[in-house]
SELUMNU-702780 format. One record per residue (C-alpha): residue in one letter; x, y negated, z. Coordinates in nm, 2 decimals, padded with zeros to 4 digits. Example, Ala and Ser with C-alpha at 12.3 -4.5 7.8 and 13.67 -1.06 7.14 Angstrom:
SELUMNU-702780
@aa->a	x->01.23	y->00.45	z->00.78
@aa->s	x->01.37	y->00.11	z->00.71
//
This chain:
SELUMNU-702780
@aa->x	x->00.00	y->00.00	z->00.00
@aa->x	x->00.10	y->-00.36	z->-00.04
@aa->x	x->00.07	y->-00.63	z->00.22
@aa->x	x->-00.09	y->-00.96	z->00.13
@aa->x	x->-00.07	y->-01.16	z->00.45
@aa->x	x->-00.02	y->-01.13	z->00.83
@aa->x	x->-00.08	y->-01.31	z->01.16
@aa->x	x->-00.15	y->-01.17	z->01.50
@aa->x	x->00.02	y->-01.09	z->01.84
@aa->x	x->00.12	y->-00.75	z->01.98
@aa->x	x->-00.05	y->-00.57	z->02.27
@aa->x	x->00.07	y->-00.30	z->02.52
@aa->x	x->-00.01	y->00.06	z->02.46
@aa->x	x->-00.30	y->00.22	z->02.66
@aa->x	x->-00.45	y->00.56	z->02.61
@aa->x	x->-00.76	y->00.68	z->02.79
@aa->x	x->-01.00	y->00.95	z->02.67
@aa->x	x->-01.36	y->00.91	z->02.78
@aa->x	x->-01.68	y->01.09	z->02.68
@aa->x	x->-01.98	y->00.87	z->02.59
@aa->x	x->-02.33	y->00.99	z->02.63
@aa->x	x->-02.66	y->00.81	z->02.58
@aa->x	x->-02.93	y->00.93	z->02.82
@aa->x	x->-03.30	y->00.88	z->02.83
@aa->x	x->-03.42	y->00.55	z->02.97
@aa->x	x->-03.72	y->00.47	z->03.20
@aa->x	x->-03.93	y->00.16	z->03.16
@aa->x	x->-03.91	y->-00.13	z->03.40
@aa->x	x->-04.22	y->-00.03	z->03.60
@aa->x	x->-04.09	y->00.33	z->03.64
@aa->x	x->-04.44	y->00.46	z->03.57
@aa->x	x->-04.39	y->00.59	z->03.22
@aa->x	x->-04.09	y->00.73	z->03.03
@aa->x	x->-03.97	y->00.51	z->02.75
@aa->x	x->-04.10	y->00.64	z->02.42
@aa->x	x->-03.78	y->00.53	z->02.24
@aa->x	x->-03.56	y->00.80	z->02.38
@aa->x	x->-03.20	y->00.83	z->02.26
@aa->x	x->-03.08	y->01.18	z->02.25
@aa->x	x->-02.74	y->01.26	z->02.39
@aa->x	x->-02.48	y->01.32	z->02.12
@aa->x	x->-02.22	y->01.59	z->02.18
@aa->x	x->-01.91	y->01.46	z->02.02
@aa->x	x->-01.63	y->01.71	z->01.98
@aa->x	x->-01.29	y->01.65	z->02.15
@aa->x	x->-01.02	y->01.56	z->01.91
@aa->x	x->-00.70	y->01.78	z->01.95
@aa->x	x->-00.39	y->01.56	z->01.90
@aa->x	x->-00.16	y->01.87	z->01.92
@aa->x	x->-00.35	y->02.02	z->01.62
@aa->x	x->-00.33	y->01.69	z->01.42
@aa->x	x->00.04	y->01.66	z->01.50
@aa->x	x->00.10	y->02.02	z->01.37
@aa->x	x->-00.08	y->01.93	z->01.05
@aa->x	x->00.15	y->01.63	z->01.01
@aa->x	x->00.45	y->01.84	z->01.07
@aa->x	x->00.34	y->02.10	z->00.81
@aa->x	x->00.33	y->01.82	z->00.54
@aa->x	x->00.67	y->01.69	z->00.65
@aa->x	x->00.81	y->02.04	z->00.61
@aa->x	x->00.74	y->02.03	z->00.24
@aa->x	x->00.97	y->01.73	z->00.20
@aa->x	x->00.88	y->01.41	z->00.01
@aa->x	x->00.54	y->01.47	z->-00.17
@aa->x	x->00.62	y->01.26	z->-00.48
@aa->x	x->00.41	y->01.33	z->-00.79
@aa->x	x->00.58	y->01.55	z->-01.05
@aa->x	x->00.79	y->01.74	z->-00.79
@aa->x	x->00.77	y->02.10	z->-00.66
@aa->x	x->00.71	y->01.97	z->-00.31
@aa->x	x->00.41	y->01.77	z->-00.42
@aa->x	x->00.26	y->02.07	z->-00.60
@aa->x	x->00.31	y->02.30	z->-00.31
@aa->x	x->00.17	y->02.06	z->-00.06
@aa->x	x->-00.14	y->01.99	z->-00.28
@aa->x	x->-00.20	y->02.37	z->-00.29
@aa->x	x->-00.18	y->02.38	z->00.09
@aa->x	x->-00.42	y->02.10	z->00.15
@aa->x	x->-00.68	y->02.23	z->-00.09
@aa->x	x->-00.66	y->02.58	z->00.06
@aa->x	x->-00.67	y->02.44	z->00.42
@aa->x	x->-00.99	y->02.24	z->00.35
@aa->x	x->-01.15	y->02.55	z->00.20
@aa->x	x->-01.04	y->02.75	z->00.50
@aa->x	x->-01.20	y->02.49	z->00.72
@aa->x	x->-01.53	y->02.53	z->00.56
@aa->x	x->-01.54	y->02.25	z->00.30
@aa->x	x->-01.67	y->02.28	z->-00.05
@aa->x	x->-01.35	y->02.18	z->-00.23
@aa->x	x->-01.31	y->01.98	z->-00.56
@aa->x	x->-00.97	y->01.94	z->-00.72
@aa->x	x->-00.95	y->01.63	z->-00.95
@aa->x	x->-00.64	y->01.65	z->-01.18
@aa->x	x->-00.54	y->01.35	z->-01.39
@aa->x	x->-00.25	y->01.21	z->-01.58
@aa->x	x->-00.20	y->00.86	z->-01.44
@aa->x	x->00.04	y->00.60	z->-01.57
@aa->x	x->00.28	y->00.45	z->-01.33
@aa->x	x->00.42	y->00.09	z->-01.33
@aa->x	x->00.72	y->00.21	z->-01.55
@aa->x	x->00.49	y->00.42	z->-01.78
@aa->x	x->00.59	y->00.74	z->-01.61
@aa->x	x->00.31	y->00.99	z->-01.65
@aa->x	x->00.22	y->01.12	z->-01.30
@aa->x	x->00.06	y->01.46	z->-01.27
@aa->x	x->-00.18	y->01.36	z->-01.00
@aa->x	x->-00.44	y->01.55	z->-00.79
@aa->x	x->-00.71	y->01.41	z->-00.58
@aa->x	x->-00.84	y->01.67	z->-00.33
@aa->x	x->-01.19	y->01.65	z->-00.20
@aa->x	x->-01.36	y->01.85	z->00.07
@aa->x	x->-01.74	y->01.81	z->00.11
@aa->x	x->-01.93	y->01.91	z->00.43
@aa->x	x->-02.31	y->01.95	z->00.40
@aa->x	x->-02.28	y->01.87	z->00.03
@aa->x	x->-02.66	y->01.86	z->-00.02
@aa->x	x->-02.73	y->01.58	z->00.22
@aa->x	x->-02.79	y->01.24	z->00.07
@aa->x	x->-02.68	y->01.08	z->00.40
@aa->x	x->-02.30	y->01.07	z->00.36
@aa->x	x->-01.99	y->00.91	z->00.51
@aa->x	x->-01.66	y->00.91	z->00.33
@aa->x	x->-01.33	y->00.96	z->00.51
@aa->x	x->-01.00	y->00.93	z->00.31
@aa->x	x->-00.63	y->00.90	z->00.32
@aa->x	x->-00.34	y->00.93	z->00.07
@aa->x	x->-00.13	y->01.24	z->00.07
@aa->x	x->00.16	y->01.15	z->-00.16
@aa->x	x->00.47	y->00.98	z->-00.03
@aa->x	x->00.67	y->00.70	z->-00.18
@aa->x	x->00.95	y->00.77	z->-00.44
@aa->x	x->01.15	y->00.48	z->-00.32
@aa->x	x->01.30	y->00.37	z->00.01
@aa->x	x->01.29	y->00.01	z->-00.13
@aa->x	x->01.25	y->-00.15	z->00.22
@aa->x	x->01.56	y->00.03	z->00.36
@aa->x	x->01.83	y->-00.20	z->00.49
@aa->x	x->02.08	y->00.02	z->00.31
@aa->x	x->02.04	y->-00.08	z->-00.06
@aa->x	x->02.21	y->00.24	z->-00.17
@aa->x	x->01.90	y->00.43	z->-00.05
@aa->x	x->01.64	y->00.22	z->-00.24
@aa->x	x->01.59	y->00.49	z->-00.50
@aa->x	x->01.57	y->00.77	z->-00.24
@aa->x	x->01.22	y->00.93	z->-00.19
@aa->x	x->01.09	y->00.89	z->00.16
@aa->x	x->00.94	y->01.16	z->00.38
@aa->x	x->00.64	y->00.94	z->00.44
@aa->x	x->00.53	y->01.10	z->00.77
@aa->x	x->00.35	y->00.80	z->00.91
@aa->x	x->00.27	y->00.65	z->00.57
@aa->x	x->00.07	y->00.93	z->00.43
@aa->x	x->00.10	y->01.24	z->00.63
@aa->x	x->-00.05	y->01.10	z->00.95
@aa->x	x->-00.38	y->01.01	z->00.80
@aa->x	x->-00.41	y->01.35	z->00.63
@aa->x	x->-00.32	y->01.52	z->00.96
@aa->x	x->-00.59	y->01.34	z->01.15
@aa->x	x->-00.85	y->01.42	z->00.88
@aa->x	x->-00.75	y->01.79	z->00.88
@aa->x	x->-00.82	y->01.80	z->01.25
@aa->x	x->-01.15	y->01.62	z->01.19
@aa->x	x->-01.23	y->01.89	z->00.93
@aa->x	x->-01.15	y->02.16	z->01.19
@aa->x	x->-01.41	y->02.00	z->01.42
@aa->x	x->-01.67	y->01.97	z->01.14
@aa->x	x->-01.64	y->02.34	z->01.07
@aa->x	x->-01.70	y->02.42	z->01.44
@aa->x	x->-01.99	y->02.17	z->01.49
@aa->x	x->-02.17	y->02.02	z->01.20
@aa->x	x->-02.28	y->01.65	z->01.24
@aa->x	x->-02.62	y->01.52	z->01.14
@aa->x	x->-02.50	y->01.39	z->00.81
@aa->x	x->-02.28	y->01.49	z->00.51
@aa->x	x->-01.91	y->01.41	z->00.53
@aa->x	x->-01.67	y->01.39	z->00.24
@aa->x	x->-01.29	y->01.40	z->00.30
@aa->x	x->-01.07	y->01.28	z->00.02
@aa->x	x->-00.70	y->01.30	z->00.00
@aa->x	x->-00.60	y->01.05	z->-00.27
@aa->x	x->-00.29	y->01.09	z->-00.48
@aa->x	x->-00.04	y->00.84	z->-00.63
@aa->x	x->-00.13	y->00.57	z->-00.38
@aa->x	x->00.24	y->00.49	z->-00.30
@aa->x	x->00.39	y->00.48	z->-00.65
@aa->x	x->00.35	y->00.10	z->-00.68
@aa->x	x->00.61	y->-00.13	z->-00.83
@aa->x	x->00.93	y->-00.13	z->-00.62
@aa->x	x->01.10	y->-00.44	z->-00.50
@aa->x	x->01.40	y->-00.38	z->-00.72
@aa->x	x->01.20	y->-00.35	z->-01.04
@aa->x	x->01.31	y->-00.61	z->-01.30
@aa->x	x->01.05	y->-00.55	z->-01.57
@aa->x	x->00.73	y->-00.74	z->-01.64
@aa->x	x->00.46	y->-00.76	z->-01.38
@aa->x	x->00.19	y->-00.50	z->-01.42
@aa->x	x->-00.13	y->-00.53	z->-01.21
@aa->x	x->-00.29	y->-00.25	z->-01.00
@aa->x	x->00.01	y->-00.02	z->-00.98
@aa->x	x->-00.08	y->00.09	z->-00.63
@aa->x	x->-00.36	y->00.33	z->-00.54
@aa->x	x->-00.38	y->00.51	z->-00.88
@aa->x	x->-00.56	y->00.81	z->-00.74
@aa->x	x->-00.84	y->00.61	z->-00.58
@aa->x	x->-00.87	y->00.40	z->-00.90
@aa->x	x->-00.92	y->00.71	z->-01.10
@aa->x	x->-01.18	y->00.85	z->-00.86
@aa->x	x->-01.36	y->00.52	z->-00.84
@aa->x	x->-01.42	y->00.54	z->-01.22
@aa->x	x->-01.47	y->00.92	z->-01.23
@aa->x	x->-01.60	y->01.05	z->-00.90
@aa->x	x->-01.60	y->01.42	z->-00.82
@aa->x	x->-01.99	y->01.41	z->-00.82
@aa->x	x->-02.19	y->01.21	z->-01.07
@aa->x	x->-02.33	y->00.88	z->-00.92
@aa->x	x->-02.15	y->00.95	z->-00.59
@aa->x	x->-02.24	y->00.72	z->-00.31
@aa->x	x->-02.19	y->00.70	z->00.07
@aa->x	x->-02.32	y->00.48	z->00.35
@aa->x	x->-01.96	y->00.37	z->00.42
@aa->x	x->-01.61	y->00.49	z->00.41
@aa->x	x->-01.32	y->00.50	z->00.66
@aa->x	x->-00.96	y->00.49	z->00.53
@aa->x	x->-00.68	y->00.61	z->00.76
@aa->x	x->-00.33	y->00.47	z->00.67
@aa->x	x->-00.03	y->00.48	z->00.89
@aa->x	x->-00.22	y->00.60	z->01.19
@aa->x	x->00.04	y->00.80	z->01.39
@aa->x	x->00.32	y->00.56	z->01.48
@aa->x	x->00.43	y->00.49	z->01.84
@aa->x	x->00.28	y->00.18	z->01.99
@aa->x	x->00.06	y->00.13	z->01.69
@aa->x	x->-00.20	y->-00.15	z->01.68
@aa->x	x->-00.50	y->-00.15	z->01.44
@aa->x	x->-00.62	y->-00.50	z->01.40
@aa->x	x->-00.92	y->-00.57	z->01.18
@aa->x	x->-00.81	y->-00.57	z->00.82
@aa->x	x->-00.95	y->-00.88	z->00.64
@aa->x	x->-01.08	y->-00.72	z->00.32
@aa->x	x->-01.26	y->-00.47	z->00.54
@aa->x	x->-01.41	y->-00.75	z->00.75
@aa->x	x->-01.54	y->-00.94	z->00.44
@aa->x	x->-01.69	y->-00.63	z->00.27
@aa->x	x->-01.78	y->-00.40	z->00.56
@aa->x	x->-01.81	y->-00.62	z->00.86
@aa->x	x->-02.09	y->-00.42	z->01.01
@aa->x	x->-01.89	y->-00.10	z->00.99
@aa->x	x->-01.58	y->-00.27	z->01.13
@aa->x	x->-01.78	y->-00.37	z->01.44
@aa->x	x->-01.92	y->-00.02	z->01.47
@aa->x	x->-01.57	y->00.14	z->01.47
@aa->x	x->-01.40	y->-00.11	z->01.70
@aa->x	x->-01.69	y->-00.10	z->01.94
@aa->x	x->-01.66	y->00.28	z->01.95
@aa->x	x->-01.28	y->00.26	z->02.01
@aa->x	x->-01.34	y->00.02	z->02.30
@aa->x	x->-01.61	y->00.25	z->02.46
@aa->x	x->-01.36	y->00.53	z->02.45
@aa->x	x->-01.09	y->00.32	z->02.62
@aa->x	x->-00.87	y->00.26	z->02.32
@aa->x	x->-00.89	y->-00.12	z->02.32
@aa->x	x->-00.51	y->-00.15	z->02.32
@aa->x	x->-00.49	y->00.03	z->01.99
@aa->x	x->-00.79	y->-00.15	z->01.84
@aa->x	x->-00.78	y->-00.52	z->01.94
@aa->x	x->-01.08	y->-00.71	z->01.82
@aa->x	x->-00.87	y->-00.97	z->01.64
@aa->x	x->-00.80	y->-01.04	z->01.27
@aa->x	x->-00.51	y->-00.87	z->01.12
@aa->x	x->-00.38	y->-00.89	z->00.76
@aa->x	x->-00.52	y->-00.81	z->00.42
@aa->x	x->-00.37	y->-00.52	z->00.22
@aa->x	x->-00.41	y->-00.37	z->-00.12
@aa->x	x->-00.50	y->-00.02	z->-00.03
@aa->x	x->-00.74	y->00.26	z->-00.14
@aa->x	x->-01.04	y->00.10	z->00.03
@aa->x	x->-01.02	y->-00.19	z->-00.21
@aa->x	x->-01.07	y->00.02	z->-00.52
@aa->x	x->-01.34	y->00.24	z->-00.36
@aa->x	x->-01.53	y->-00.08	z->-00.28
@aa->x	x->-01.47	y->-00.25	z->-00.61
@aa->x	x->-01.54	y->00.05	z->-00.83
@aa->x	x->-01.81	y->00.24	z->-00.62
@aa->x	x->-01.95	y->-00.05	z->-00.41
@aa->x	x->-01.91	y->00.16	z->-00.10
@aa->x	x->-01.82	y->-00.06	z->00.20
@aa->x	x->-01.50	y->00.07	z->00.35
@aa->x	x->-01.29	y->00.01	z->00.66
@aa->x	x->-00.91	y->00.04	z->00.65
@aa->x	x->-00.77	y->00.16	z->00.98
@aa->x	x->-00.41	y->00.06	z->00.93
@aa->x	x->-00.12	y->-00.01	z->01.16
@aa->x	x->00.02	y->-00.36	z->01.16
@aa->x	x->00.33	y->-00.46	z->01.34
@aa->x	x->00.38	y->-00.84	z->01.38
@aa->x	x->00.73	y->-00.80	z->01.51
@aa->x	x->00.89	y->-00.71	z->01.18
@aa->x	x->00.92	y->-00.89	z->00.85
@aa->x	x->00.72	y->-00.63	z->00.65
@aa->x	x->00.44	y->-00.62	z->00.90
@aa->x	x->00.42	y->-00.24	z->00.89
@aa->x	x->00.71	y->-00.14	z->01.12
@aa->x	x->01.09	y->-00.12	z->01.07
@aa->x	x->01.06	y->00.23	z->00.93
@aa->x	x->00.80	y->00.15	z->00.66
@aa->x	x->00.91	y->00.25	z->00.31
@aa->x	x->01.25	y->00.36	z->00.45
@aa->x	x->01.42	y->00.69	z->00.50
@aa->x	x->01.34	y->00.65	z->00.88
@aa->x	x->00.97	y->00.73	z->00.83
@aa->x	x->01.01	y->01.08	z->00.98
@aa->x	x->00.85	y->01.28	z->01.26
@aa->x	x->01.04	y->01.08	z->01.51
@aa->x	x->00.80	y->00.79	z->01.47
@aa->x	x->00.48	y->01.00	z->01.54
@aa->x	x->00.30	y->00.97	z->01.87
@aa->x	x->00.02	y->01.21	z->01.97
@aa->x	x->-00.14	y->00.93	z->02.17
@aa->x	x->-00.19	y->00.73	z->01.86
@aa->x	x->-00.33	y->01.03	z->01.67
@aa->x	x->-00.57	y->01.08	z->01.95
@aa->x	x->-00.70	y->00.72	z->01.96
@aa->x	x->-00.77	y->00.72	z->01.59
@aa->x	x->-00.91	y->01.07	z->01.56
@aa->x	x->-01.14	y->01.05	z->01.86
@aa->x	x->-01.27	y->00.72	z->01.74
@aa->x	x->-01.35	y->00.86	z->01.40
@aa->x	x->-01.53	y->01.15	z->01.55
@aa->x	x->-01.73	y->00.92	z->01.78
@aa->x	x->-01.85	y->00.72	z->01.48
@aa->x	x->-01.94	y->01.00	z->01.25
@aa->x	x->-02.12	y->01.22	z->01.51
@aa->x	x->-02.33	y->00.92	z->01.62
@aa->x	x->-02.44	y->00.85	z->01.26
@aa->x	x->-02.79	y->00.96	z->01.19
//
């Protein structure tokens, strides 16, 4: 993804897991039960150890750069795992043109739960990793592919654990999980050629024009990007606020109910070019980008972003827990 702007302050890390239940309510007189009862919702417990293991498995393949053996092997694993976890799986293969006219053999991987339901929520992340460490302080590494553990694998790991919970306990609505490809093959900082627009998020651009199901629609979408880093903070991304303000409020309110307010400050963050932008522009589905933003570094995304340091060493189970449990809270309370 590409940053557009940034301004906000950092907060201290806090992790508390709480269970939220809505009970029946009596009227003020106490003589008659309120007819507008709210049924308790049994939200599954997110397992951060499981999510962490899914992140590690992706890292074990190495950099998942399109047109490589590691990319093909990881794609096969992700499709098979979604099927094992009870999803109806769609594989969307496409030849996509990169900024330098390289043809990328791309693959979007979609897992549908309760596919016949018209009431749907879309969850998505990108599964590829960047072919360049172009933000590395060592310029000799700029053309080195990165492992992309936080930037890519963390969001996929959280969603695989969400999928495991969906198999065990179906929510009231349909859920689609999409792993978008070729998100991180955008124009590198060292490129000297002419500017070419829309070089990031190629997989979501393709899906936006050719969805896996004709006339696909969902109530809203949630994008997870860089959701595993230590001391992460998820400020409210500005494109999300403009186009999906109601859903932003719903997600951040849920995080605060669960005690994750240090991870989810209710303050403006930055605006990024990310998969949610194209899902909204091409499918008109309001989407929220849950994305880490670090105000303490020049890039805004952490000192390890788009460098060879984006490894398992930066992943924190507390962050995975905060994001994963918040997502479960939102989707299991959707009617």
